[in-house]
N, C-alpha and C positions, 0 to 999 in steps of 0.2 A: 305897850312896849315891854312892860315887866313880864306879862304873860308870854310874849314871844321869847324873851330871854330864858324864862323858865322852861318853856317847851323845847327850846334848842338844847338846853342843858340835859333835860330828861331824855331827849332823842339821842344825844351823844352817849349817855349812860346806857340806854337800852341797846343801842347798836353794838356797843362794846361787849355787853353781856351776851347778846345773840351770837356775835362772831366767836366768842370764847366758849360757846355752848354751855354757858353757866345755867344753874338752876333759876327758874323764873322767880322773880320777886315783884310784888306790887309796887307801883310807882307812887311816890308820896311827895308833897310839898309841905315843908314844916310839919311833918307828921300827919297831914290830912290827905284824904283821897283827892285825886286830880279831877278837874272839871271835864265836861264833854268837849269844850272848845280846845283845851290843851291836849286831850287824848287824841283827837282827830288831826290836830296839827302834828303831833308826834307820829301818828300813823302815816301822814303824808310824807314825812321825811324817811320813815322806814321803807315805804314802798319805793320812793325815789332811789334809795340806796340799792334795793333789790333790782330795780330796772337798770341802774348803772352797772350792775354785775351780771346783766344778761337775762333777767327774768321775763323780759318782753313787755308788750303793751297791756293795758287793762282789758281783760276779756269778759269782765262782769263783776258781780258783787255777791258776797255771801251775807245773809242776814242770820245772825246767830242768836241763840238763847230765845227762841220763839216759842218753845214748848214748856209747859210746866215741868216736864221731866228734866229738861236741860237746865232750866233755871234753878231747880232744886239741886241738881247734880253739881252745879257750879256755885251755888249759894248766892245768886243774884236775882234781880226781879225786873229786868228790862232788856229788850233786844239791843244788839250792837251790829255794826256794819264793818265789813272788810272788803278789800279789793282782791279780785282773782286775777292772776297774771298769766298771760298766754302760754309761756313756756313751762308752767307748772301743771299743765294738764297731762294726765296719764291715761292711756287707752285702756278701756275695759278689757279684761282677760289677760293682761300682761302682768308684769311683776313690779313690786315696789320694794326698794332696798331699805330695810329698817335702820341700817347703819347711817343713812343719810340724814337722820333726824335725832334729836335728843330723846324725845319720847313721842313716837308717832301714834296718832289716834285716827279712827275712821268714824264718820258720822253719816247716818243713813237719811237721805233727803230726796225731795222732789225738786228737780231743776226745771226752770222755765226760761225759754229764749224770748227776748224782747224783739218785737217786730216793728214797733214805732214808739215814739216818745210817750212816756207816761203822762196822763193828764194832770193838771194842777189840782183839780178838784175831782178826784177819782170816784166813780161809782162802779158797781159790779160789772155792768155791761161794757163800760168804757175800758176797764182793766182787762177783761177777757179779750177785747178787740186788740189789745197791745201785745198779745202773746201768740206766737205761731208754732212753737214746738215745745215738747215736754219730754223729760227723761228721768228715769231712776238714776240716782247719783250717790257717790260717796264724796264727802268733803274730807280732804286730808288735813289734819291739824298737827301742829307740834306745840305741845304745852310746856315744853322744857321742864318736865318733871315737877309741875306746879303742885303746891300744897293747896288742895281744894277747900280747906277749912278757913282760908284767909284771902279769898279772892274778892275782887270788885270788878264791875263791868267795864269801867273805863281804863283800868290797867290792861285788861285783855284787849280792848279796842285799840289801845295805843300800839300793840304789837300786831297790827293788822288783823285783830280778832283771831290770832293764832292760825290764820289760813296759810296752808302750805301747798295747796293744790286742789285739783278737782278730777274726779273720775266719772265719766258719763257713760251710761248705757246707751244703746241705740235709741235715738229720739223718734218720736212719732208726732204727727200733726196734733196740735193741742186741742182742736175742736172735737177730737174723738173721746176726750175725757170730760166733756161738759165743763162744770165749774171747778173741777179738781177736788171736789169734796168727797170724803168717805172712801179714799183709796186705802185699802188695807195693805200694810207693809209687814214683811217679816225678814229678819236677818238670820242667815245660816252661816255658821263657822265650822269649817271642815265637815260640811254636809248635815250638821245638826242644828235645828232651830234654837237660837239663843234668846231672841227677843222679838216682840211685835210692836207695831205702832200704827198710826193712822194719819192721813194727811190733815184731818181736822184738828190734830194736836198742835199744829203750828198757828198760834194766834186765832184759833177757831176755824181758819180756812187759809189756804195759800193766797187767796185774793186779798185777805187782810194784810198779809206780809207785803204784797205788792203795794197796797195802799200806804203802809208804813214807809216803804221805800220812796214812794212818790212824795210824801210829805217831807221826809228827811232830805232827799236830794234837792228839793226846792229850797229848803232852808239852808243847806250846806253848800249849794252851788255845784253839786256833782252832776256829771253828764251820764245819764243812763241812756245808752244809744242802741239803735237797732243792731242786732247780732250779739249783744251782750247776754250772757247767761246769768240768771239769778238763782242762787241756792237758797231755798226758802226756810231752812232750819232743820235740825235733826229731830225726827220723831221718836228716836231711840237714843238712850244715853250712850255717850261715846264709849267705844270699845278700843282697847289697846292691844294690837295683835302681837303675837310672838312669831319668830322666824319659823317658816314652814306652814303657817296658817293660810287657809283659803277662805275668803269672805265673799258672800253672795247676798245681795239685797234684792228682794222681789217686791214690787209695788203695783197693786192693781193688775191691769192687763199690760203694763209696760214691759218691754224687754228687760230682763234683769241686768244688774251691773255686778261685775266680779273682779276680784283682784287677788293675787297670790303675794305673800310676803316672804322675802328671802333675807 
């Protein structure tokens, strides 16, 4: 009961800060970092508020901080989960308004669409059989101008792991990509290559990300349903676009994903 009271208080504080577009601050209880249980209960309330405000049903999940690059970038050492909401999807090739966010970031990812429930004891072949489509993607994040020198994973998780939307390139049948390993990615900003990554950078393989999600969802009682998309984590450190920028992410032979910032 005490944990529920604390999580309710933290959720109220966080929602107030988010609505005020205040600078991100880590959540603490008596000066200590919050637990996973509290973080994900706060996240549930944050998502519930967003849905009440018209963000739509859950369209999938983002698994964040899955690469060494991103863990070092954020100063943390474990993956986190967030919920993707249907009305926060942006079509590739269109425009994203920078003013709609406190500080918008774009993360370069492989997205996988779930075709059937993840197995409780997943192995490689069983996980492959659970996916029917794949796409190059950007995750939209809003870090609310966070200070990256003082982050912790569960404070980020509480704020829905900073997920503010998803941009998908044209999907292809997943079987054309084999096991999703060794897909070379490159990020171009205004036509110039800015960074490179590889699908192996996310927990060693995107299938390892799905295995992590299967274990987490079983433990947390989350429903990963057919039709849900899973963002497997950024293989390139987050980039913060300026107005007028054009971002393009190319991943293996997948159609690229693009977005312009206004």
